[in-house]
N, C-alpha and C positions, 0 to 999 in steps of 0.2 A: 416729301410726304412719307417716304419709306423709312426715314430716320426714327429712332425711338423718341418718345415724348420727353420734353425737358423735365428735369427734376430740380426742385427748388430746395436744396439743402446746402449747408455750409461748405461741404466738400465739392459741391458742384456749382459754386458761385460763379456767375458770369463776370466778365471783365469790363462791363459798361462803365465808362468814365463817371456818369452821373451818380451811380450807387456809391462810389468812393467819396464823392463830394458830400453826399448826404451823411455817410458814415463819419467823415471828419467833422461836420457841423454838429452832429448829435453826440459823438463820443469824445471829441477832442483829439482823436488820433490824427496826426498830421498826414496829409496827402499832398504830394507835389505833382503838378501837372501844368497844362497850358489852358488858360481860361479866356472866354470871350467876355470882355468887359468894356465899359466906356473908357476911352483912352485916358483922359485927365492927366496928360503929361507923361504917361508911361513910355510912349514912343514920341520923342520930342519934335520930330518933323512931320507929324500927322496931326490933323485937327483934334482938339481936346474932346469934341463930342462924337468922334467916330468910334465905332465898335472895333476893337482890335483883339487878336488872340496873342497872348503873351504869357511868359512863365510866371508862376506864383505858387502859393500853397494855401491849403484850406485846413482850418482846425475849428475848435469851438468858438473862436473869435470872428469867424467868417473867412472870406477870401482876402489874402494879402498878396499884393502884386509887387514884383520887382521893377525897378526903374531900368528900362532897356537903353535909353539914350536915343541917338539918331540912327535911322536906317541909312545904309549907303544910298546915294542919289538915285540909282537905277530902280531898286525895289521901292523906294519912297515914291518915285514918279508913277510906277504901276499902281501902287496902293492909292495914291491921290486920285488917279483917273477912275479907279473903281468906286471910291467914295463919292466922287462927283456923279457918277451914273446912279448910284444908290440914292443920293439926294434928289435927283431928278425923278426917279421912280416913286419915291415916297411922296413928294409934292404932287406928282401926277395922280396918285391913288387917293390922297387926302382930298384933293380938290376936283377930282374927276376931269382932269385936263388932259385930253388925248394928245395935244401937241407936245406937252412935256413928256408924255409917255413915249411918243415917237422919237423925241430927242434923246431920251434915255437909251432906247434901242440903238439909235444911230451912233451914240457915243460909246456903246459897249464894244470893246475891242474884239470879242469873239464873234458877235453878230456882224460887225463891220468887216471881219475877215472873209465872210462867206456871202454876204448880201450887199447889194448896192442900195442906195436910198429908195428907189421905187419898189424894190423887193421888200425892204423893211416896212414901207408904208402899207403894202398889201398884207404882209405878215401880221402887223398890228391889227389891221381890219379883221383878219381871219380869227386872231386870238380873242379880240373883243367880242365878236359874234359868238364864238364857241363858249366863252365864259359869261355870257349875258346874265344868266341866272344869279351869278355871284357878284356882279359889277353894276349895281344900280346907279352908282355915281357917274357912270359913263353913258347914261341913257341916250342923250342926244348924239354922242359920238357913235354909238352902236347903230342908231337909226341911219346916220349918214354912211356908215361902213356897209350896212346892208344894201343901201341904195347903190353904192359904188360896185359892190359884188354882183348885184343883179344886172348891172349895165353890160357885163359880159366881156369887157376888154381887159381881161386879167393876164398877168405875166405867167407864162407856163411854169409849172413846178418842175424843178430838176429831179432826176431820178437818182437820189443818194440812198445808200443803205448804211445805217450804223453811225456811231459817233466818229467824227473826223474822217468820214468816208472810208473807214476800214471795212474789210469783209466781215460780215456778221457770222458768228459761229452758230452751228446748229445745236440743238439740245443734246444730241448724242456726242458732239465734240466737246461740249462743256462738261458732260458727265465724265468723259475720259480724263479731263484735266481738273477734276474736282479737288483732288488732294492738294495740288498746288494753289488753287483758288482759296481753299480753306486756310492753308498756311499763310498766304498773303494777307487775308482778311484778319486773321488772328494776330499777326505781327503788327498790324496798324492800330490795334486797340490800345488806348492810352493806359488802361489798367494793367497791362502786361508787365511782368517783371517788377511789380510794385515792391515786393519784399526786398529786392536788391537795393532799391533807392533808399529805403529806410534803414 
């Protein structure tokens, strides 16, 4: 909040990936990057209808993607598992099927790494109840979840702090490391060093 206000002038242009895509589409100036697109054979050993992030370029003709070929078997297996979880979640949301939703949670490798099936079941109940206002398709499932929650035989919540159970930094500690955090965030921006590529 203490930083000066953003100025929107050519010399202070941000490095947001999307602005360079729009520039390429509108002006024809080519921009190379990585784009999230429907696979359609870009990565040969992933489903054609999966969304992938792959190298390509954008200009006045739109986004043109490179043919990547096959991923090594290990990364392909990880991606395939994630795609299956996403398919389950989409089908669950479209049809309001909480069993598919629970299966998606159980199949997700990150959730499965920290929760057993009973914990996942309770987690989904809690999430459905918390999101009730935005999830009308799960009306019956939410009513059943509320009934289970009110029964009182809940699994105790573990006392974790922060992602991956790492110690959470205080605001003062984060302020001290602000320069490194800003440098790290800036280096990850896809628009950085754009002139060097062209």
